[in-house]
C-alpha positions as CSV (number, residue, x, y, z in Angstrom):
1,S,0.0,0.1,0.1
2,A,1.1,3.6,-0.4
3,L,-0.2,7.1,0.7
4,I,0.7,10.0,-1.3
5,L,0.2,13.2,0.6
6,T,0.3,16.4,-1.7
7,G,0.0,19.4,0.7
8,V,-1.4,22.9,0.1
9,A,0.5,24.4,-2.8
10,G,0.2,28.2,-2.2
11,S,0.4,29.1,-5.8
12,P,-1.1,27.9,-9.1
13,E,2.6,27.1,-10.3
14,H,3.3,24.9,-7.3
15,E,-0.2,23.4,-7.5
16,E,0.3,22.3,-11.2
17,R,3.8,21.0,-10.3
18,F,2.7,19.1,-7.1
19,N,-0.3,17.6,-9.0
20,K,1.9,16.5,-11.9
21,W,4.4,14.8,-9.3
22,T,1.4,13.2,-7.6
23,D,0.0,11.9,-10.8
24,E,3.4,10.5,-11.9
25,T,3.9,8.7,-8.6
26,R,0.7,7.2,-8.6
27,K,1.0,6.1,-12.2
28,V,4.3,4.5,-11.6
29,L,3.2,2.5,-8.5
30,V,0.3,1.1,-10.4
31,E,1.7,0.5,-13.8
32,K,5.4,-0.2,-13.0
33,F,5.2,-1.6,-9.6
34,G,1.9,-3.4,-10.0
35,F,0.1,-1.8,-7.0
36,S,-3.6,-2.4,-7.0
37,S,-5.1,1.1,-7.6
38,D,-7.3,0.8,-4.6
39,R,-4.1,0.3,-2.5
40,V,-2.6,3.6,-3.5
41,L,-4.3,6.5,-1.4
42,V,-3.9,10.0,-2.6
43,L,-4.8,13.1,-0.5
44,T,-4.2,16.4,-2.1
45,G,-4.7,20.1,-1.3
46,K,-7.7,20.7,0.9
47,N,-8.1,17.0,1.4
48,T,-4.9,16.8,3.6
49,A,-6.6,18.0,6.7
50,Q,-5.7,16.1,9.9
51,A,-8.9,14.3,9.8
52,D,-8.4,13.1,6.3
53,I,-4.8,11.8,7.2
54,K,-6.1,10.1,10.2
55,K,-8.8,8.5,8.2
56,A,-6.3,7.4,5.6
57,F,-4.3,5.8,8.3
58,A,-7.3,4.0,9.6
59,T,-7.9,2.4,6.2
60,L,-4.3,1.6,6.0
61,K,-4.4,-0.3,9.5
62,Q,-7.0,-2.5,7.9
63,Q,-5.3,-3.0,4.5
64,L,-1.8,-3.8,5.7
65,K,-0.4,-7.1,6.8
66,P,2.8,-7.8,8.9
67,A,4.9,-8.7,6.0
68,D,4.0,-5.8,3.7
69,T,5.8,-2.8,2.7
70,F,4.1,0.5,2.9
71,F,5.2,3.6,1.1
72,L,4.5,7.1,2.3
73,F,5.3,10.0,0.0
74,F,5.2,13.8,0.9
75,I,5.0,16.1,-2.0
76,G,4.6,19.9,-1.3
77,H,6.0,22.5,1.2
78,G,7.8,21.6,4.6
79,S,9.3,23.8,7.2
80,G,12.0,22.9,9.6
81,E,12.2,25.7,12.2
82,G,11.6,23.8,15.5
83,D,9.9,20.7,14.6
84,Y,9.6,19.7,10.9
85,K,6.0,20.3,9.6
86,F,4.6,19.1,6.3
87,N,2.1,21.9,5.0
88,I,-1.4,20.7,4.9
89,S,-4.8,22.0,4.9
90,G,-5.5,23.5,8.3
91,P,-3.0,22.9,11.3
92,D,0.1,21.1,10.1
93,F,1.3,17.7,11.5
94,T,4.8,17.4,12.8
95,A,7.2,14.8,11.9
96,A,6.5,13.4,15.5
97,D,2.8,13.2,14.5
98,Y,3.4,11.2,11.4
99,N,5.7,9.1,13.5
100,K,2.8,8.2,15.7
101,L,0.6,7.5,12.9
102,L,3.2,5.2,11.2
103,G,3.8,3.4,14.7
104,S,0.2,2.4,14.6
105,L,0.6,0.4,11.5
106,T,1.6,-3.4,11.6
107,V,3.9,-3.7,8.7
108,G,7.1,-5.1,7.7
109,R,8.8,-2.4,6.3
110,I,8.0,1.5,5.7
111,V,9.6,3.5,3.0
112,I,9.2,7.3,3.4
113,V,9.8,9.7,0.6
114,N,10.1,13.3,1.7
115,G,10.4,15.6,-1.3
116,T,9.7,18.9,0.6
117,S,11.9,21.8,1.6
118,S,13.5,21.2,5.1
119,S,12.8,17.6,4.8
120,G,16.1,16.6,6.6
121,A,14.6,17.9,9.7
122,A,12.1,14.9,9.5
123,I,14.7,12.1,9.3
124,E,15.4,11.8,13.0
125,P,11.9,11.9,14.3
126,L,10.8,9.5,11.4
127,A,13.5,7.1,11.9
128,G,13.0,3.6,13.2
129,K,13.4,-0.2,12.7
130,N,12.7,-1.4,9.2
131,R,12.2,2.1,7.9
132,V,13.9,3.6,4.7
133,I,13.8,7.3,4.9
134,V,14.6,9.5,1.6
135,T,14.5,13.3,1.8
136,A,15.1,16.3,-0.5
137,T,17.4,18.1,1.9
138,R,20.0,17.2,4.6
139,S,18.6,19.5,7.2
140,G,15.8,21.6,8.3
141,Q,17.6,24.8,7.5
142,E,17.4,24.1,3.7
143,A,14.2,25.9,3.2
144,N,14.5,26.7,-0.4
145,E,12.1,25.1,-2.9
146,T,13.3,21.7,-4.0
147,V,13.5,20.0,-7.5
148,F,14.4,16.7,-6.0
149,Y,10.9,15.0,-6.4
150,Q,11.0,15.9,-10.1
151,Y,14.1,13.9,-10.6
152,F,13.2,11.1,-8.2
153,V,9.9,10.2,-9.9
154,E,11.6,10.6,-13.3
155,A,14.1,8.1,-12.5
156,F,11.4,5.3,-12.4
157,Q,10.8,6.0,-16.1
158,N,14.5,6.5,-17.2
159,A,16.4,3.4,-18.0
160,A,19.7,5.5,-17.1
161,A,18.6,5.3,-13.4
162,D,18.9,1.5,-13.4
163,E,22.5,1.2,-12.4
164,D,22.8,-2.4,-11.9
165,K,20.9,-3.2,-15.2
166,D,18.4,-5.5,-13.7
167,K,15.6,-3.7,-15.4
168,K,14.3,-2.4,-12.1
169,V,14.8,0.9,-10.4
170,S,15.3,0.7,-6.6
171,V,14.4,3.4,-4.3
172,W,18.1,3.8,-3.7
173,E,18.9,4.0,-7.5
174,A,16.1,6.8,-7.8
175,F,17.6,8.6,-5.0
176,K,20.9,8.6,-6.4
177,Y,19.5,9.6,-9.7
178,A,17.6,12.5,-8.2
């Protein structure tokens, strides 16, 4: 299963870019990786309020099995002053809030891809056993707009990203490509 969270964009240009990345991520998961379309949850813009995210995690709790891998994608704006926050509709959740939600899941592995500004500030609060975390920045002080996610999702559509030539692009290879 996967959950793609696309936060509030703030401008029409950002909204277009974030929606494109969201659509491409969903397409890659379903068409390249064989995810069932009902196992890829997408929350965007105004549908990313805390209640919506909690409801999505309740659905995930029912879907996921102990041997499954769960993917969580953050697309949008983040801030790292103090606690990392992902900008959603209404009050933002912190990385610690997301960690609690993730901790409620019974799943074998969790892969988190955070393509936001200041995403490096989320690494430590989200770290845990059997978790892979990919971020667009190294720290919370890197608050400039990122282009990381554009190249991350592009990697799954570009044979050049397949370093070991096994005809599959891993999360590690996509990270390196980006």
